[in-house]
ChimeraX commands (.cxc) that place a marker at each C-alpha (Angstrom):
marker #1 position 16.03,-9.58,-1.96 radius 0.5
marker #1 position 16.04,-10.68,1.88 radius 0.5
marker #1 position 16.25,-14.64,1.10 radius 0.5
marker #1 position 14.75,-15.70,4.36 radius 0.5
marker #1 position 13.10,-14.01,7.45 radius 0.5
marker #1 position 12.28,-15.53,10.85 radius 0.5
marker #1 position 10.36,-13.10,13.08 radius 0.5
marker #1 position 9.83,-13.79,16.64 radius 0.5
marker #1 position 12.04,-16.85,17.05 radius 0.5
marker #1 position 11.38,-18.31,20.31 radius 0.5
marker #1 position 11.36,-21.59,22.81 radius 0.5
marker #1 position 13.60,-24.22,24.36 radius 0.5
marker #1 position 16.71,-22.42,25.95 radius 0.5
marker #1 position 16.70,-19.80,23.24 radius 0.5
marker #1 position 16.09,-15.91,24.21 radius 0.5
marker #1 position 13.37,-14.62,21.80 radius 0.5
marker #1 position 14.75,-13.10,18.75 radius 0.5
marker #1 position 12.84,-10.50,17.10 radius 0.5
marker #1 position 14.46,-10.95,13.68 radius 0.5
marker #1 position 16.74,-13.50,11.83 radius 0.5
marker #1 position 17.27,-12.41,8.28 radius 0.5
marker #1 position 19.59,-13.74,5.40 radius 0.5
marker #1 position 20.54,-11.51,2.54 radius 0.5
marker #1 position 21.28,-13.38,-0.70 radius 0.5
marker #1 position 24.34,-11.60,-1.06 radius 0.5
marker #1 position 25.51,-10.12,2.09 radius 0.5
marker #1 position 25.02,-12.85,4.87 radius 0.5
marker #1 position 22.82,-13.29,7.98 radius 0.5
marker #1 position 21.64,-10.87,10.87 radius 0.5
marker #1 position 20.19,-11.29,14.34 radius 0.5
marker #1 position 18.10,-8.33,14.83 radius 0.5
marker #1 position 17.06,-6.84,17.87 radius 0.5
marker #1 position 14.26,-4.10,17.23 radius 0.5
marker #1 position 13.60,-1.39,19.76 radius 0.5
marker #1 position 10.95,1.14,19.56 radius 0.5
marker #1 position 12.11,3.66,21.93 radius 0.5
marker #1 position 12.35,7.53,21.18 radius 0.5
marker #1 position 15.74,8.87,22.16 radius 0.5
marker #1 position 14.46,11.10,24.73 radius 0.5
marker #1 position 13.60,8.09,26.76 radius 0.5
marker #1 position 17.30,6.36,26.33 radius 0.5
marker #1 position 18.79,7.74,29.45 radius 0.5
marker #1 position 22.22,5.59,29.32 radius 0.5
marker #1 position 23.69,3.26,26.60 radius 0.5
marker #1 position 27.00,1.29,26.29 radius 0.5
marker #1 position 28.15,-2.17,24.80 radius 0.5
marker #1 position 26.66,-3.64,28.05 radius 0.5
marker #1 position 24.00,-1.97,29.73 radius 0.5
marker #1 position 21.44,0.68,28.80 radius 0.5
marker #1 position 18.76,2.49,30.94 radius 0.5
marker #1 position 15.40,3.65,29.62 radius 0.5
marker #1 position 13.36,6.24,31.35 radius 0.5
marker #1 position 13.61,5.97,35.10 radius 0.5
marker #1 position 13.87,2.06,34.69 radius 0.5
marker #1 position 16.79,-0.10,36.28 radius 0.5
marker #1 position 19.64,-0.42,33.92 radius 0.5
marker #1 position 19.33,-3.58,31.69 radius 0.5
marker #1 position 21.53,-5.46,29.33 radius 0.5
marker #1 position 21.97,-3.10,26.42 radius 0.5
marker #1 position 20.08,-3.98,22.95 radius 0.5
marker #1 position 23.10,-4.74,21.27 radius 0.5
marker #1 position 24.15,-7.35,24.23 radius 0.5
marker #1 position 20.82,-8.65,24.01 radius 0.5
marker #1 position 21.33,-9.12,20.12 radius 0.5
marker #1 position 24.60,-11.03,20.78 radius 0.5
marker #1 position 23.32,-13.37,23.41 radius 0.5
marker #1 position 20.60,-14.25,20.95 radius 0.5
marker #1 position 23.09,-14.98,18.30 radius 0.5
marker #1 position 25.16,-17.25,20.77 radius 0.5
marker #1 position 22.20,-18.91,21.84 radius 0.5
marker #1 position 20.77,-19.69,18.21 radius 0.5
marker #1 position 24.26,-20.83,17.17 radius 0.5
marker #1 position 24.65,-23.07,20.03 radius 0.5
marker #1 position 21.13,-24.35,19.32 radius 0.5
marker #1 position 21.51,-25.02,15.56 radius 0.5
marker #1 position 25.11,-26.42,15.73 radius 0.5
marker #1 position 23.94,-28.62,18.75 radius 0.5
marker #1 position 21.98,-30.50,16.18 radius 0.5
marker #1 position 24.96,-30.97,13.96 radius 0.5
marker #1 position 23.92,-28.30,11.51 radius 0.5
marker #1 position 25.90,-25.70,9.71 radius 0.5
marker #1 position 25.08,-22.03,11.22 radius 0.5
marker #1 position 25.99,-19.30,8.70 radius 0.5
marker #1 position 28.29,-16.30,9.36 radius 0.5
marker #1 position 25.65,-14.11,11.35 radius 0.5
marker #1 position 26.19,-10.65,12.79 radius 0.5
marker #1 position 24.17,-9.03,15.66 radius 0.5
marker #1 position 22.76,-5.73,15.31 radius 0.5
marker #1 position 19.96,-3.38,16.45 radius 0.5
marker #1 position 17.16,-1.73,14.87 radius 0.5
marker #1 position 16.14,1.45,16.64 radius 0.5
marker #1 position 12.66,2.17,14.88 radius 0.5
marker #1 position 11.78,5.59,16.40 radius 0.5
marker #1 position 15.40,7.14,16.38 radius 0.5
marker #1 position 17.37,8.45,13.44 radius 0.5
marker #1 position 21.14,8.29,13.00 radius 0.5
marker #1 position 21.24,12.06,13.58 radius 0.5
marker #1 position 19.29,12.07,16.81 radius 0.5
marker #1 position 21.78,9.28,17.95 radius 0.5
marker #1 position 24.83,10.99,17.07 radius 0.5
marker #1 position 23.48,14.32,18.71 radius 0.5
marker #1 position 22.48,12.45,21.85 radius 0.5
marker #1 position 25.65,10.78,22.15 radius 0.5
marker #1 position 27.87,13.28,20.89 radius 0.5
marker #1 position 29.91,13.15,24.15 radius 0.5
marker #1 position 30.07,9.37,24.51 radius 0.5
marker #1 position 32.62,7.87,22.29 radius 0.5
marker #1 position 31.30,4.23,22.84 radius 0.5
marker #1 position 27.71,4.76,22.09 radius 0.5
marker #1 position 28.72,6.68,18.89 radius 0.5
marker #1 position 30.98,3.97,18.04 radius 0.5
marker #1 position 28.18,1.33,18.66 radius 0.5
marker #1 position 25.88,3.57,16.37 radius 0.5
marker #1 position 28.09,2.82,13.29 radius 0.5
marker #1 position 26.96,-1.17,13.64 radius 0.5
marker #1 position 23.39,-0.42,14.01 radius 0.5
marker #1 position 20.28,0.18,12.19 radius 0.5
marker #1 position 18.05,3.52,12.37 radius 0.5
marker #1 position 14.87,4.69,11.55 radius 0.5
marker #1 position 15.70,5.99,8.15 radius 0.5
marker #1 position 17.56,2.85,7.11 radius 0.5
marker #1 position 14.04,0.93,6.91 radius 0.5
marker #1 position 12.39,4.03,5.56 radius 0.5
marker #1 position 14.71,4.89,2.73 radius 0.5
marker #1 position 14.23,1.53,0.48 radius 0.5
marker #1 position 15.95,-1.67,0.05 radius 0.5
marker #1 position 19.28,-0.30,-1.60 radius 0.5
marker #1 position 19.81,1.93,1.33 radius 0.5
marker #1 position 19.11,-0.79,3.74 radius 0.5
marker #1 position 21.54,-3.25,1.96 radius 0.5
marker #1 position 24.38,-0.69,1.85 radius 0.5
marker #1 position 23.92,-0.32,5.52 radius 0.5
marker #1 position 23.72,-4.08,6.28 radius 0.5
marker #1 position 26.75,-4.61,4.11 radius 0.5
marker #1 position 28.80,-1.79,6.38 radius 0.5
marker #1 position 27.47,-3.63,9.61 radius 0.5
marker #1 position 28.43,-7.17,8.40 radius 0.5
marker #1 position 32.01,-5.69,7.58 radius 0.5
marker #1 position 32.15,-3.71,10.83 radius 0.5
marker #1 position 29.49,-4.84,13.29 radius 0.5
marker #1 position 28.99,-2.75,16.67 radius 0.5
marker #1 position 30.60,-5.36,18.93 radius 0.5
marker #1 position 32.88,-8.33,17.55 radius 0.5
marker #1 position 34.89,-8.82,14.66 radius 0.5
marker #1 position 33.16,-8.17,11.09 radius 0.5
marker #1 position 33.53,-10.37,7.93 radius 0.5
marker #1 position 33.46,-10.22,4.38 radius 0.5
marker #1 position 30.00,-10.11,3.08 radius 0.5
marker #1 position 29.25,-13.72,1.39 radius 0.5
marker #1 position 26.42,-15.75,0.08 radius 0.5
marker #1 position 24.88,-18.19,2.42 radius 0.5
marker #1 position 24.88,-21.68,0.82 radius 0.5
marker #1 position 21.29,-22.92,0.06 radius 0.5
marker #1 position 21.97,-26.14,2.14 radius 0.5
marker #1 position 22.20,-23.88,5.10 radius 0.5
marker #1 position 19.24,-22.09,4.40 radius 0.5
marker #1 position 17.19,-25.18,3.84 radius 0.5
marker #1 position 18.71,-26.75,7.21 radius 0.5
marker #1 position 17.33,-23.37,9.02 radius 0.5
marker #1 position 14.03,-23.88,7.41 radius 0.5
marker #1 position 13.88,-27.46,8.65 radius 0.5
marker #1 position 14.90,-26.48,12.18 radius 0.5
marker #1 position 13.27,-23.03,12.57 radius 0.5
marker #1 position 10.39,-23.63,10.48 radius 0.5
marker #1 position 9.24,-21.54,7.56 radius 0.5
marker #1 position 7.29,-18.61,8.81 radius 0.5
marker #1 position 8.25,-16.60,6.19 radius 0.5
marker #1 position 10.83,-18.65,3.85 radius 0.5
marker #1 position 11.31,-15.76,1.07 radius 0.5
marker #1 position 10.56,-12.15,1.42 radius 0.5
marker #1 position 10.91,-9.23,-0.84 radius 0.5
marker #1 position 11.91,-6.01,1.00 radius 0.5
marker link #1:1,2 radius 0.2
marker link #1:2,3 radius 0.2
marker link #1:3,4 radius 0.2
marker link #1:4,5 radius 0.2
marker link #1:5,6 radius 0.2
marker link #1:6,7 radius 0.2
marker link #1:7,8 radius 0.2
marker link #1:8,9 radius 0.2
marker link #1:9,10 radius 0.2
marker link #1:10,11 radius 0.2
marker link #1:11,12 radius 0.2
marker link #1:12,13 radius 0.2
marker link #1:13,14 radius 0.2
marker link #1:14,15 radius 0.2
marker link #1:15,16 radius 0.2
marker link #1:16,17 radius 0.2
marker link #1:17,18 radius 0.2
marker link #1:18,19 radius 0.2
marker link #1:19,20 radius 0.2
marker link #1:20,21 radius 0.2
marker link #1:21,22 radius 0.2
marker link #1:22,23 radius 0.2
marker link #1:23,24 radius 0.2
marker link #1:24,25 radius 0.2
marker link #1:25,26 radius 0.2
marker link #1:26,27 radius 0.2
marker link #1:27,28 radius 0.2
marker link #1:28,29 radius 0.2
marker link #1:29,30 radius 0.2
marker link #1:30,31 radius 0.2
marker link #1:31,32 radius 0.2
marker link #1:32,33 radius 0.2
marker link #1:33,34 radius 0.2
marker link #1:34,35 radius 0.2
marker link #1:35,36 radius 0.2
marker link #1:36,37 radius 0.2
marker link #1:37,38 radius 0.2
marker link #1:38,39 radius 0.2
marker link #1:39,40 radius 0.2
marker link #1:40,41 radius 0.2
marker link #1:41,42 radius 0.2
marker link #1:42,43 radius 0.2
marker link #1:43,44 radius 0.2
marker link #1:44,45 radius 0.2
marker link #1:45,46 radius 0.2
marker link #1:46,47 radius 0.2
marker link #1:47,48 radius 0.2
marker link #1:48,49 radius 0.2
marker link #1:49,50 radius 0.2
marker link #1:50,51 radius 0.2
marker link #1:51,52 radius 0.2
marker link #1:52,53 radius 0.2
marker link #1:53,54 radius 0.2
marker link #1:54,55 radius 0.2
marker link #1:55,56 radius 0.2
marker link #1:56,57 radius 0.2
marker link #1:57,58 radius 0.2
marker link #1:58,59 radius 0.2
marker link #1:59,60 radius 0.2
marker link #1:60,61 radius 0.2
marker link #1:61,62 radius 0.2
marker link #1:62,63 radius 0.2
marker link #1:63,64 radius 0.2
marker link #1:64,65 radius 0.2
marker link #1:65,66 radius 0.2
marker link #1:66,67 radius 0.2
marker link #1:67,68 radius 0.2
marker link #1:68,69 radius 0.2
marker link #1:69,70 radius 0.2
marker link #1:70,71 radius 0.2
marker link #1:71,72 radius 0.2
marker link #1:72,73 radius 0.2
marker link #1:73,74 radius 0.2
marker link #1:74,75 radius 0.2
marker link #1:75,76 radius 0.2
marker link #1:76,77 radius 0.2
marker link #1:77,78 radius 0.2
marker link #1:78,79 radius 0.2
marker link #1:79,80 radius 0.2
marker link #1:80,81 radius 0.2
marker link #1:81,82 radius 0.2
marker link #1:82,83 radius 0.2
marker link #1:83,84 radius 0.2
marker link #1:84,85 radius 0.2
marker link #1:85,86 radius 0.2
marker link #1:86,87 radius 0.2
marker link #1:87,88 radius 0.2
marker link #1:88,89 radius 0.2
marker link #1:89,90 radius 0.2
marker link #1:90,91 radius 0.2
marker link #1:91,92 radius 0.2
marker link #1:92,93 radius 0.2
marker link #1:93,94 radius 0.2
marker link #1:94,95 radius 0.2
marker link #1:95,96 radius 0.2
marker link #1:96,97 radius 0.2
marker link #1:97,98 radius 0.2
marker link #1:98,99 radius 0.2
marker link #1:99,100 radius 0.2
marker link #1:100,101 radius 0.2
marker link #1:101,102 radius 0.2
marker link #1:102,103 radius 0.2
marker link #1:103,104 radius 0.2
marker link #1:104,105 radius 0.2
marker link #1:105,106 radius 0.2
marker link #1:106,107 radius 0.2
marker link #1:107,108 radius 0.2
marker link #1:108,109 radius 0.2
marker link #1:109,110 radius 0.2
marker link #1:110,111 radius 0.2
marker link #1:111,112 radius 0.2
marker link #1:112,113 radius 0.2
marker link #1:113,114 radius 0.2
marker link #1:114,115 radius 0.2
marker link #1:115,116 radius 0.2
marker link #1:116,117 radius 0.2
marker link #1:117,118 radius 0.2
marker link #1:118,119 radius 0.2
marker link #1:119,120 radius 0.2
marker link #1:120,121 radius 0.2
marker link #1:121,122 radius 0.2
marker link #1:122,123 radius 0.2
marker link #1:123,124 radius 0.2
marker link #1:124,125 radius 0.2
marker link #1:125,126 radius 0.2
marker link #1:126,127 radius 0.2
marker link #1:127,128 radius 0.2
marker link #1:128,129 radius 0.2
marker link #1:129,130 radius 0.2
marker link #1:130,131 radius 0.2
marker link #1:131,132 radius 0.2
marker link #1:132,133 radius 0.2
marker link #1:133,134 radius 0.2
marker link #1:134,135 radius 0.2
marker link #1:135,136 radius 0.2
marker link #1:136,137 radius 0.2
marker link #1:137,138 radius 0.2
marker link #1:138,139 radius 0.2
marker link #1:139,140 radius 0.2
marker link #1:140,141 radius 0.2
marker link #1:141,142 radius 0.2
marker link #1:142,143 radius 0.2
marker link #1:143,144 radius 0.2
marker link #1:144,145 radius 0.2
marker link #1:145,146 radius 0.2
marker link #1:146,147 radius 0.2
marker link #1:147,148 radius 0.2
marker link #1:148,149 radius 0.2
marker link #1:149,150 radius 0.2
marker link #1:150,151 radius 0.2
marker link #1:151,152 radius 0.2
marker link #1:152,153 radius 0.2
marker link #1:153,154 radius 0.2
marker link #1:154,155 radius 0.2
marker link #1:155,156 radius 0.2
marker link #1:156,157 radius 0.2
marker link #1:157,158 radius 0.2
marker link #1:158,159 radius 0.2
marker link #1:159,160 radius 0.2
marker link #1:160,161 radius 0.2
marker link #1:161,162 radius 0.2
marker link #1:162,163 radius 0.2
marker link #1:163,164 radius 0.2
marker link #1:164,165 radius 0.2
marker link #1:165,166 radius 0.2
marker link #1:166,167 radius 0.2
marker link #1:167,168 radius 0.2
marker link #1:168,169 radius 0.2
marker link #1:169,170 radius 0.2
marker link #1:170,171 radius 0.2
marker link #1:171,172 radius 0.2
view
């Protein structure tokens, strides 16, 4: 059960957040969603990425981390509690195997892949996704991990007050 989902949070000085979700038993996640096939991803590391003949830009995981910092600052700036939250990326058009094969000679990209979600993570059902989210919460792509824990109801209610109730409860 994903207790709360906020798709597309934007406004003020926040960078657009693709998805903020809270799982009942695991914790909270900022998810940067990328629909890029692996063949178009020419370069990837913690700081930057290059997509087919475009100029290098901030990597997807760095984008998610920036969104996390901005949202934390925004919520805490209003004197509210911000739950332990992990930043990750969901590659909707890339499988974990494709990622590993493509970056087999790039140790950093391989390691970062362990802290991200791939196509099969969302196609294989709720239990699979929750196991992967638990792993990511414990060992995110960047920064330190945490022990999965329940997000207090009061924190969720405060987030709903601040962010609105786009999708207050969702079963995935």
